[in-house]
C-alpha positions as CSV (number, residue, x, y, z in Angstrom):
1,M,116.0,62.0,107.8
2,A,114.5,65.3,109.0
3,G,110.8,65.5,109.5
4,I,108.5,67.9,107.7
5,S,105.5,69.9,108.8
6,V,103.0,70.8,106.0
7,L,101.2,74.0,107.1
8,I,98.0,75.1,105.3
9,P,96.1,78.2,106.3
10,T,92.6,78.3,105.0
11,Y,89.6,80.6,104.9
12,N,86.3,79.4,103.4
13,Q,88.2,76.9,101.2
14,P,87.5,73.1,101.2
15,C,90.9,71.4,101.3
16,L,90.3,67.8,102.4
17,E,91.2,66.4,99.0
18,L,94.4,68.4,98.9
19,V,95.4,67.1,102.4
20,S,94.5,63.5,101.5
21,Q,96.8,63.7,98.4
22,L,99.6,65.2,100.4
23,Q,99.3,62.6,103.1
24,A,99.5,59.8,100.4
25,Q,102.8,61.3,99.0
26,L,104.2,61.8,102.5
27,E,103.5,58.1,103.4
28,Q,105.2,57.0,100.2
29,A,108.2,59.1,101.0
30,A,108.6,57.4,104.4
31,V,109.5,60.6,106.2
32,P,108.3,61.8,109.6
33,Y,105.6,64.3,109.0
34,E,102.5,66.1,110.1
35,I,99.9,68.2,108.2
36,I,98.3,71.1,110.1
37,V,95.4,73.0,108.6
38,A,94.4,76.2,110.5
39,D,91.0,77.7,109.7
40,D,91.3,81.4,110.1
41,G,87.8,82.2,111.2
42,S,85.9,81.0,108.2
43,T,82.3,82.3,107.8
44,D,81.1,79.4,105.7
45,E,79.9,76.7,108.1
46,R,79.5,74.1,105.4
47,T,83.2,74.5,104.4
48,V,84.3,74.1,108.0
49,E,82.2,71.0,108.4
50,A,83.6,69.5,105.2
51,N,87.1,70.1,106.4
52,L,86.5,68.3,109.7
53,G,87.4,65.1,107.9
54,I,91.0,66.3,107.9
55,A,91.3,65.4,111.6
56,T,90.4,61.8,110.9
57,L,93.5,61.3,108.8
58,G,96.7,60.1,110.3
59,H,99.3,62.7,111.3
60,C,96.8,65.5,110.4
61,Q,95.3,68.3,112.5
62,Y,92.5,70.6,111.7
63,I,92.5,73.7,114.0
64,V,89.4,76.0,113.8
65,R,90.0,79.5,115.0
66,K,86.9,81.6,115.7
67,E,88.4,85.0,115.0
68,N,90.2,85.9,111.8
69,A,93.8,86.7,112.7
70,G,95.0,87.8,109.3
71,R,97.2,86.3,106.6
72,A,100.5,87.0,108.5
73,A,99.4,86.0,112.0
74,I,97.8,82.7,110.9
75,R,101.1,81.6,109.3
76,N,103.1,82.5,112.3
77,F,100.6,80.5,114.4
78,L,101.1,77.5,112.2
79,A,104.9,77.8,112.4
80,Q,104.7,77.9,116.2
81,E,102.5,74.8,116.3
82,A,104.8,72.8,114.0
83,Q,107.1,70.2,115.5
84,Y,109.5,69.4,112.6
85,D,112.5,71.3,111.3
86,L,111.1,71.7,107.7
87,L,108.0,73.8,107.3
88,L,106.2,73.5,104.0
89,F,103.6,76.3,103.5
90,I,100.9,75.6,101.0
91,D,97.8,77.8,100.2
92,S,94.6,75.8,100.5
93,D,93.4,76.6,97.0
94,M,96.4,75.0,95.4
95,I,96.3,71.5,93.8
96,L,99.0,68.8,93.2
97,V,100.0,68.4,89.6
98,D,101.9,65.1,89.9
99,D,102.8,62.4,92.4
100,Q,106.5,63.5,92.9
101,Y,105.9,66.9,94.6
102,I,107.0,65.9,98.1
103,R,109.9,63.7,96.9
104,R,111.3,66.6,94.8
105,Y,111.3,68.9,97.9
106,L,113.0,66.3,100.0
107,A,115.6,65.6,97.3
108,A,116.4,69.3,97.0
109,E,117.9,69.4,100.6
110,C,116.6,72.7,101.9
111,D,119.4,74.6,103.8
112,S,117.3,77.7,104.3
113,V,114.4,78.5,101.9
114,L,113.1,76.8,98.7
115,D,110.3,78.2,96.6
116,G,108.6,75.7,94.2
117,G,106.5,78.1,92.2
118,V,103.0,77.7,90.7
119,R,101.6,76.4,87.4
120,I,98.4,77.7,85.9
121,V,96.0,74.8,85.3
122,G,92.9,75.1,83.1
123,G,92.1,75.7,79.5
124,E,91.3,78.9,77.8
125,D,87.9,77.7,76.7
126,E,87.0,76.9,80.2
127,W,88.0,80.2,81.6
128,R,87.4,82.5,78.7
129,G,86.5,86.0,79.9
130,N,87.9,85.3,83.4
131,L,90.1,88.2,84.4
132,R,92.1,86.3,87.0
133,Y,92.9,83.5,84.6
134,L,93.9,86.0,81.8
135,Y,96.1,87.9,84.3
136,E,97.8,84.8,85.6
137,K,98.4,83.4,82.1
138,A,100.0,86.6,81.1
139,E,102.3,86.4,84.1
140,E,103.1,82.8,83.6
141,P,106.5,83.4,81.8
142,H,107.7,84.9,85.0
143,H,106.8,81.8,87.0
144,T,109.7,79.6,85.8
145,A,112.4,78.8,88.4
146,Q,115.0,80.5,86.1
147,E,113.1,83.7,86.0
148,R,112.3,83.7,89.7
149,Q,115.9,83.2,90.6
150,R,116.9,86.4,88.8
151,T,115.3,88.3,91.6
152,P,114.8,85.6,94.2
153,Y,113.6,87.8,97.1
154,Q,111.0,89.7,95.1
155,H,109.5,86.4,93.9
156,L,109.0,84.7,97.3
157,H,105.5,83.5,97.6
158,T,103.9,81.5,100.5
159,A,101.6,79.5,98.2
160,N,104.4,76.9,97.9
161,L,107.3,77.6,100.2
162,L,109.7,75.3,102.1
163,I,111.6,77.0,105.0
164,R,113.6,76.0,108.0
165,R,111.5,76.3,111.2
166,E,114.3,78.2,113.0
167,L,114.4,80.8,110.3
168,M,110.6,81.2,110.3
169,L,110.6,81.7,114.0
170,K,113.5,84.1,113.9
171,Y,112.0,86.2,111.0
172,P,108.2,85.8,111.3
173,F,105.6,87.4,109.1
174,D,104.9,91.0,110.0
175,E,101.5,90.8,111.7
176,R,100.6,94.3,110.7
177,F,99.5,92.7,107.4
178,R,96.0,91.6,108.2
179,H,94.4,92.2,104.8
180,Y,95.1,90.8,101.4
181,G,98.5,91.0,99.8
182,Y,102.2,91.5,100.3
183,E,103.0,89.8,103.6
184,D,105.2,87.3,101.7
185,V,106.8,90.1,99.8
186,L,107.9,91.8,103.0
187,L,109.2,88.5,104.2
188,G,111.4,88.3,101.1
189,K,112.8,91.7,101.9
190,T,113.5,90.7,105.5
191,L,115.3,87.6,104.4
192,R,117.4,89.6,102.0
193,R,118.4,92.1,104.7
194,H,119.6,89.2,106.9
195,R,121.4,87.5,103.9
196,V,119.3,84.4,104.1
197,A,119.6,82.5,100.8
198,I,116.4,81.7,98.8
199,K,116.6,79.1,96.0
200,H,113.8,78.8,93.4
201,I,113.2,75.3,92.0
202,D,110.8,73.8,89.5
203,N,108.4,72.0,91.8
204,P,105.1,73.8,91.2
205,L,101.7,73.5,92.7
206,G,98.7,74.0,90.4
207,F,96.5,77.1,90.5
208,S,93.2,76.0,89.0
209,T,90.4,78.0,90.7
210,F,89.8,81.5,89.5
211,E,87.3,83.7,91.3
212,S,84.7,85.8,89.5
213,N,85.8,89.0,87.9
214,A,84.0,91.2,90.4
215,D,85.6,89.3,93.3
216,F,89.1,89.6,91.7
217,V,88.8,93.3,91.1
218,A,87.7,93.8,94.8
219,K,90.6,91.6,96.0
220,T,93.0,93.7,93.8
221,E,91.7,96.9,95.3
222,E,92.2,95.5,98.8
223,G,95.8,94.6,97.8
224,L,96.4,98.0,96.4
225,R,95.2,99.6,99.7
226,T,97.7,97.3,101.5
227,L,100.4,98.3,99.1
228,Y,99.7,102.0,99.8
229,E,99.6,101.5,103.5
230,F,103.0,99.8,103.5
231,R,104.6,101.6,100.6
232,E,107.7,102.6,102.5
233,D,108.3,99.0,103.7
234,L,107.8,97.6,100.2
235,R,109.7,100.1,98.2
236,G,111.8,98.3,95.6
237,Y,109.7,95.1,95.9
238,S,106.7,96.1,93.8
239,R,106.6,96.8,90.1
240,L,103.8,99.2,90.6
241,L,105.7,101.2,93.3
242,T,108.7,101.3,91.0
243,L,106.5,102.7,88.2
244,V,105.0,105.3,90.5
245,S,108.4,106.4,91.8
246,G,109.4,107.0,88.2
247,I,106.7,109.6,87.8
248,H,108.6,112.7,89.0
249,I,106.1,115.4,88.0
250,P,103.4,115.7,90.7
251,L,100.9,117.1,88.1
252,V,101.1,113.9,86.1
253,K,100.1,111.9,89.2
254,T,97.3,114.3,89.8
255,M,96.1,114.0,86.2
256,I,96.1,110.2,86.3
257,C,94.1,110.3,89.6
258,W,91.7,112.7,88.0
259,M,91.2,110.5,85.0
260,H,90.7,107.5,87.2
261,R,88.0,109.2,89.1
262,L,86.3,110.2,85.9
263,A,86.7,107.0,83.9
264,G,87.4,104.4,86.7
265,P,83.7,103.3,87.1
266,A,83.4,102.6,83.4
267,V,86.8,100.7,83.4
268,R,85.7,98.8,86.4
269,R,82.5,97.7,84.6
270,N,84.6,96.4,81.8
271,L,86.9,94.5,84.2
272,C,83.8,92.9,85.8
273,S,82.2,92.0,82.5
274,T,82.7,88.9,80.4
275,H,85.2,90.7,78.1
276,P,87.8,92.2,80.4
277,R,90.9,93.8,79.0
278,L,94.3,93.4,80.7
279,F,95.5,96.7,79.4
280,L,92.6,98.5,81.2
281,F,93.4,96.4,84.3
282,K,96.9,97.8,84.4
283,L,95.6,101.3,84.0
284,Y,93.0,100.8,86.7
285,K,95.5,99.6,89.2
286,L,97.8,102.6,88.6
287,G,94.9,105.0,88.9
288,Y,93.4,103.3,92.0
289,Y,96.8,103.3,93.8
290,L,97.5,107.0,93.1
291,C,94.1,108.0,94.3
292,Q,94.7,106.5,97.7
293,A,96.8,109.5,98.7
294,S,93.7,111.8,98.4
295,R,91.3,109.6,100.2
């Protein structure tokens, strides 16, 4: 039976409970394993201190890096540190939704890459008015394994990904991606170019923590700047890029950008309020992206 390395990059996120639960499932599965958590230069000292307990658990490491290397580089670092053939990447803000998560991955027999997907956890009453929750719930129909398998390379996400170590080392994350967004999307494109099969299965992790509206809007803006910077690399792998490429009249793009500059601050205030509208969120993203060219 092949061993498995569970790799968790983290930044200002407590994840001792997640690691403890993963360790319990790995022990029950009776498979050789290790769990490596790499802190990518967290600024919250209390979080770092809380995560120190990870190192006291069997077969677990907690590596604290003083400098933030970026989302791609920290994952490449984890892959290099791993000792087993199977690498399971998990984002530190995910939660386990049942006690069969590890067993399902082991039973699936990973030949190259498996993506388990995510499930949105939390009730509407609890997160009413939270933009991230509303957005993720609206996207939930696209999270099923069947839907993801329709375009497998465009739906690769590192929040819950099992990959052979030899593949990860051969096709590492592009370390130009230091800021939020799209490093996993480009990995999907790379794997497609090299004809590496990706299989999507129903083995989700839970997504249950949703940042404030202001933080989510700021994160979205950061992701849009990343998308613009790497637009040529990501062409065909972003719905927004596909939408923009369909606007063939330059004057239309100019008008959208002008309208964003005029109305964008008011729209942003709505998105950061307690009554955000998803329709305005979509318009805001389009306008923000198109305005990057004139910055």
